N, CA, C, O and CB atoms as a CASP TS submission, in Angstrom:
PFRMAT TS
TARGET T0000
AUTHOR 0000-0000-0000
METHOD Language model
MODEL 1
PARENT N/A
ATOM      1  N   MET     1       2.248 -12.216 -17.814  1.00  0.00           N
ATOM      2  CA  MET     1       3.604 -11.698 -17.663  1.00  0.00           C
ATOM      3  C   MET     1       4.103 -11.085 -18.964  1.00  0.00           C
ATOM      4  O   MET     1       4.919 -10.164 -18.946  1.00  0.00           O
ATOM      5  CB  MET     1       4.551 -12.807 -17.207  1.00  0.00           C
ATOM      6  N   SER     2       3.619 -11.591 -20.085  1.00  0.00           N
ATOM      7  CA  SER     2       4.079 -11.112 -21.390  1.00  0.00           C
ATOM      8  C   SER     2       3.678  -9.660 -21.623  1.00  0.00           C
ATOM      9  O   SER     2       4.231  -8.991 -22.497  1.00  0.00           O
ATOM     10  CB  SER     2       3.519 -11.992 -22.506  1.00  0.00           C
ATOM     11  N   ALA     3       2.715  -9.173 -20.841  1.00  0.00           N
ATOM     12  CA  ALA     3       2.242  -7.801 -21.017  1.00  0.00           C
ATOM     13  C   ALA     3       3.357  -6.797 -20.721  1.00  0.00           C
ATOM     14  O   ALA     3       3.359  -5.689 -21.257  1.00  0.00           O
ATOM     15  CB  ALA     3       1.032  -7.532 -20.108  1.00  0.00           C
ATOM     16  N   TYR     4       4.304  -7.190 -19.864  1.00  0.00           N
ATOM     17  CA  TYR     4       5.401  -6.284 -19.522  1.00  0.00           C
ATOM     18  C   TYR     4       6.417  -6.208 -20.653  1.00  0.00           C
ATOM     19  O   TYR     4       7.177  -5.243 -20.739  1.00  0.00           O
ATOM     20  CB  TYR     4       6.086  -6.736 -18.227  1.00  0.00           C
ATOM     21  N   GLY     5       6.440  -7.215 -21.520  1.00  0.00           N
ATOM     22  CA  GLY     5       7.353  -7.210 -22.655  1.00  0.00           C
ATOM     23  C   GLY     5       8.799  -7.377 -22.248  1.00  0.00           C
ATOM     24  O   GLY     5       9.703  -6.996 -22.991  1.00  0.00           O
ATOM     25  N   ALA     6       9.030  -7.950 -21.059  1.00  0.00           N
ATOM     26  CA  ALA     6      10.406  -8.127 -20.592  1.00  0.00           C
ATOM     27  C   ALA     6      10.668  -9.585 -20.247  1.00  0.00           C
ATOM     28  O   ALA     6      11.642  -9.893 -19.560  1.00  0.00           O
ATOM     29  CB  ALA     6      10.685  -7.232 -19.371  1.00  0.00           C
ATOM     30  N   GLY     7       9.815 -10.480 -20.712  1.00  0.00           N
ATOM     31  CA  GLY     7      10.019 -11.892 -20.409  1.00  0.00           C
ATOM     32  C   GLY     7       9.473 -12.261 -19.048  1.00  0.00           C
ATOM     33  O   GLY     7       8.955 -11.409 -18.326  1.00  0.00           O
ATOM     34  N   SER     8       9.588 -13.535 -18.694  1.00  0.00           N
ATOM     35  CA  SER     8       9.051 -14.007 -17.421  1.00  0.00           C
ATOM     36  C   SER     8       9.807 -13.394 -16.241  1.00  0.00           C
ATOM     37  O   SER     8       9.204 -13.079 -15.215  1.00  0.00           O
ATOM     38  CB  SER     8       9.118 -15.538 -17.352  1.00  0.00           C
ATOM     39  N   PHE     9      11.114 -13.224 -16.382  1.00  0.00           N
ATOM     40  CA  PHE     9      11.922 -12.669 -15.292  1.00  0.00           C
ATOM     41  C   PHE     9      11.534 -11.217 -15.020  1.00  0.00           C
ATOM     42  O   PHE     9      11.273 -10.844 -13.876  1.00  0.00           O
ATOM     43  CB  PHE     9      13.425 -12.763 -15.628  1.00  0.00           C
ATOM     44  N   GLY    10      11.496 -10.400 -16.075  1.00  0.00           N
ATOM     45  CA  GLY    10      11.132  -8.995 -15.924  1.00  0.00           C
ATOM     46  C   GLY    10       9.716  -8.856 -15.390  1.00  0.00           C
ATOM     47  O   GLY    10       9.448  -8.012 -14.535  1.00  0.00           O
ATOM     48  N   GLY    11       8.807  -9.691 -15.897  1.00  0.00           N
ATOM     49  CA  GLY    11       7.426  -9.638 -15.430  1.00  0.00           C
ATOM     50  C   GLY    11       7.335 -10.013 -13.961  1.00  0.00           C
ATOM     51  O   GLY    11       6.554  -9.432 -13.208  1.00  0.00           O
ATOM     52  N   GLY    12       8.154 -11.002 -13.555  1.00  0.00           N
ATOM     53  CA  GLY    12       8.146 -11.418 -12.158  1.00  0.00           C
ATOM     54  C   GLY    12       8.609 -10.297 -11.246  1.00  0.00           C
ATOM     55  O   GLY    12       8.033 -10.081 -10.180  1.00  0.00           O
ATOM     56  N   ILE    13       9.652  -9.578 -11.664  1.00  0.00           N
ATOM     57  CA  ILE    13      10.172  -8.458 -10.872  1.00  0.00           C
ATOM     58  C   ILE    13       9.104  -7.381 -10.734  1.00  0.00           C
ATOM     59  O   ILE    13       8.873  -6.871  -9.637  1.00  0.00           O
ATOM     60  CB  ILE    13      11.451  -7.869 -11.520  1.00  0.00           C
ATOM     61  N   ALA    14       8.457  -7.037 -11.829  1.00  0.00           N
ATOM     62  CA  ALA    14       7.419  -6.000 -11.805  1.00  0.00           C
ATOM     63  C   ALA    14       6.273  -6.428 -10.891  1.00  0.00           C
ATOM     64  O   ALA    14       5.739  -5.616 -10.136  1.00  0.00           O
ATOM     65  CB  ALA    14       6.891  -5.717 -13.237  1.00  0.00           C
ATOM     66  N   PHE    15       5.896  -7.715 -10.964  1.00  0.00           N
ATOM     67  CA  PHE    15       4.800  -8.223 -10.133  1.00  0.00           C
ATOM     68  C   PHE    15       5.156  -8.126  -8.658  1.00  0.00           C
ATOM     69  O   PHE    15       4.328  -7.722  -7.841  1.00  0.00           O
ATOM     70  CB  PHE    15       4.469  -9.678 -10.501  1.00  0.00           C
ATOM     71  N   ILE    16       6.399  -8.499  -8.314  1.00  0.00           N
ATOM     72  CA  ILE    16       6.851  -8.436  -6.922  1.00  0.00           C
ATOM     73  C   ILE    16       6.859  -6.985  -6.434  1.00  0.00           C
ATOM     74  O   ILE    16       6.468  -6.709  -5.300  1.00  0.00           O
ATOM     75  CB  ILE    16       8.262  -9.063  -6.776  1.00  0.00           C
ATOM     76  N   LEU    17       7.298  -6.068  -7.280  1.00  0.00           N
ATOM     77  CA  LEU    17       7.336  -4.657  -6.898  1.00  0.00           C
ATOM     78  C   LEU    17       5.935  -4.137  -6.622  1.00  0.00           C
ATOM     79  O   LEU    17       5.723  -3.392  -5.665  1.00  0.00           O
ATOM     80  CB  LEU    17       8.005  -3.819  -7.993  1.00  0.00           C
ATOM     81  N   VAL    18       4.975  -4.528  -7.459  1.00  0.00           N
ATOM     82  CA  VAL    18       3.585  -4.088  -7.268  1.00  0.00           C
ATOM     83  C   VAL    18       3.046  -4.599  -5.934  1.00  0.00           C
ATOM     84  O   VAL    18       2.410  -3.854  -5.189  1.00  0.00           O
ATOM     85  CB  VAL    18       2.688  -4.584  -8.432  1.00  0.00           C
ATOM     86  N   ILE    19       3.304  -5.870  -5.639  1.00  0.00           N
ATOM     87  CA  ILE    19       2.840  -6.448  -4.372  1.00  0.00           C
ATOM     88  C   ILE    19       3.492  -5.736  -3.192  1.00  0.00           C
ATOM     89  O   ILE    19       2.830  -5.449  -2.194  1.00  0.00           O
ATOM     90  CB  ILE    19       3.147  -7.960  -4.318  1.00  0.00           C
ATOM     91  N   TYR    20       4.793  -5.451  -3.304  1.00  0.00           N
ATOM     92  CA  TYR    20       5.519  -4.783  -2.225  1.00  0.00           C
ATOM     93  C   TYR    20       4.951  -3.395  -1.958  1.00  0.00           C
ATOM     94  O   TYR    20       4.751  -3.007  -0.807  1.00  0.00           O
ATOM     95  CB  TYR    20       7.007  -4.683  -2.566  1.00  0.00           C
ATOM     96  N   VAL    21       4.690  -2.647  -3.036  1.00  0.00           N
ATOM     97  CA  VAL    21       4.133  -1.295  -2.892  1.00  0.00           C
ATOM     98  C   VAL    21       2.766  -1.353  -2.221  1.00  0.00           C
ATOM     99  O   VAL    21       2.468  -0.543  -1.343  1.00  0.00           O
ATOM    100  CB  VAL    21       4.022  -0.598  -4.268  1.00  0.00           C
ATOM    101  N   LEU    22       1.939  -2.304  -2.630  1.00  0.00           N
ATOM    102  CA  LEU    22       0.607  -2.438  -2.027  1.00  0.00           C
ATOM    103  C   LEU    22       0.718  -2.730  -0.534  1.00  0.00           C
ATOM    104  O   LEU    22      -0.036  -2.178   0.267  1.00  0.00           O
ATOM    105  CB  LEU    22      -0.195  -3.553  -2.728  1.00  0.00           C
ATOM    106  N   LEU    23       1.654  -3.596  -0.162  1.00  0.00           N
ATOM    107  CA  LEU    23       1.836  -3.927   1.253  1.00  0.00           C
ATOM    108  C   LEU    23       2.296  -2.704   2.039  1.00  0.00           C
ATOM    109  O   LEU    23       1.851  -2.488   3.166  1.00  0.00           O
ATOM    110  CB  LEU    23       2.851  -5.072   1.412  1.00  0.00           C
ATOM    111  N   VAL    24       3.178  -1.909   1.456  1.00  0.00           N
ATOM    112  CA  VAL    24       3.665  -0.699   2.126  1.00  0.00           C
ATOM    113  C   VAL    24       2.519   0.283   2.339  1.00  0.00           C
ATOM    114  O   VAL    24       2.393   0.871   3.413  1.00  0.00           O
ATOM    115  CB  VAL    24       4.795  -0.035   1.303  1.00  0.00           C
ATOM    116  N   ILE    25       1.680   0.461   1.314  1.00  0.00           N
ATOM    117  CA  ILE    25       0.541   1.384   1.415  1.00  0.00           C
ATOM    118  C   ILE    25      -0.412   0.920   2.511  1.00  0.00           C
ATOM    119  O   ILE    25      -0.885   1.722   3.316  1.00  0.00           O
ATOM    120  CB  ILE    25      -0.208   1.489   0.059  1.00  0.00           C
ATOM    121  N   VAL    26      -0.689  -0.380   2.535  1.00  0.00           N
ATOM    122  CA  VAL    26      -1.598  -0.924   3.552  1.00  0.00           C
ATOM    123  C   VAL    26      -1.029  -0.712   4.950  1.00  0.00           C
ATOM    124  O   VAL    26      -1.759  -0.346   5.871  1.00  0.00           O
ATOM    125  CB  VAL    26      -1.853  -2.425   3.306  1.00  0.00           C
ATOM    126  N   SER    27       0.266  -0.939   5.108  1.00  0.00           N
ATOM    127  CA  SER    27       0.886  -0.784   6.423  1.00  0.00           C
ATOM    128  C   SER    27       0.884   0.680   6.857  1.00  0.00           C
ATOM    129  O   SER    27       0.719   0.980   8.039  1.00  0.00           O
ATOM    130  CB  SER    27       2.324  -1.330   6.406  1.00  0.00           C
ATOM    131  N   ARG    28       1.065   1.584   5.907  1.00  0.00           N
ATOM    132  CA  ARG    28       1.089   3.012   6.236  1.00  0.00           C
ATOM    133  C   ARG    28      -0.297   3.509   6.622  1.00  0.00           C
ATOM    134  O   ARG    28      -0.434   4.329   7.530  1.00  0.00           O
ATOM    135  CB  ARG    28       1.626   3.825   5.053  1.00  0.00           C
ATOM    136  N   THR    29      -1.326   3.018   5.936  1.00  0.00           N
ATOM    137  CA  THR    29      -2.690   3.471   6.211  1.00  0.00           C
ATOM    138  C   THR    29      -3.277   2.764   7.425  1.00  0.00           C
ATOM    139  O   THR    29      -4.303   3.192   7.955  1.00  0.00           O
ATOM    140  CB  THR    29      -3.581   3.240   4.994  1.00  0.00           C
ATOM    141  N   GLY    30      -2.638   1.689   7.869  1.00  0.00           N
ATOM    142  CA  GLY    30      -3.099   0.955   9.033  1.00  0.00           C
ATOM    143  C   GLY    30      -4.302   0.083   8.734  1.00  0.00           C
ATOM    144  O   GLY    30      -4.997  -0.339   9.659  1.00  0.00           O
ATOM    145  N   SER    31      -4.567  -0.199   7.471  1.00  0.00           N
ATOM    146  CA  SER    31      -5.703  -1.037   7.102  1.00  0.00           C
ATOM    147  C   SER    31      -5.377  -2.506   7.357  1.00  0.00           C
ATOM    148  O   SER    31      -4.213  -2.907   7.351  1.00  0.00           O
ATOM    149  CB  SER    31      -6.084  -0.817   5.623  1.00  0.00           C
ATOM    150  N   THR    32      -6.409  -3.290   7.577  1.00  0.00           N
ATOM    151  CA  THR    32      -6.218  -4.721   7.800  1.00  0.00           C
ATOM    152  C   THR    32      -7.000  -5.502   6.765  1.00  0.00           C
ATOM    153  O   THR    32      -8.021  -5.030   6.264  1.00  0.00           O
ATOM    154  CB  THR    32      -6.651  -5.125   9.226  1.00  0.00           C
ATOM    155  N   TYR    33      -6.520  -6.708   6.441  1.00  0.00           N
ATOM    156  CA  TYR    33      -7.210  -7.511   5.433  1.00  0.00           C
ATOM    157  C   TYR    33      -8.483  -8.119   6.012  1.00  0.00           C
ATOM    158  O   TYR    33      -9.202  -8.831   5.311  1.00  0.00           O
ATOM    159  CB  TYR    33      -6.285  -8.620   4.898  1.00  0.00           C
TER
END
């Protein structure tokens, strides 16, 4: 999390955003896990 340089809170937000974007891409492409 320290890689973001925004503390644990900022890193958590960035991590959640990355996961959300990945889920959106998967849903749009129709891929399954």
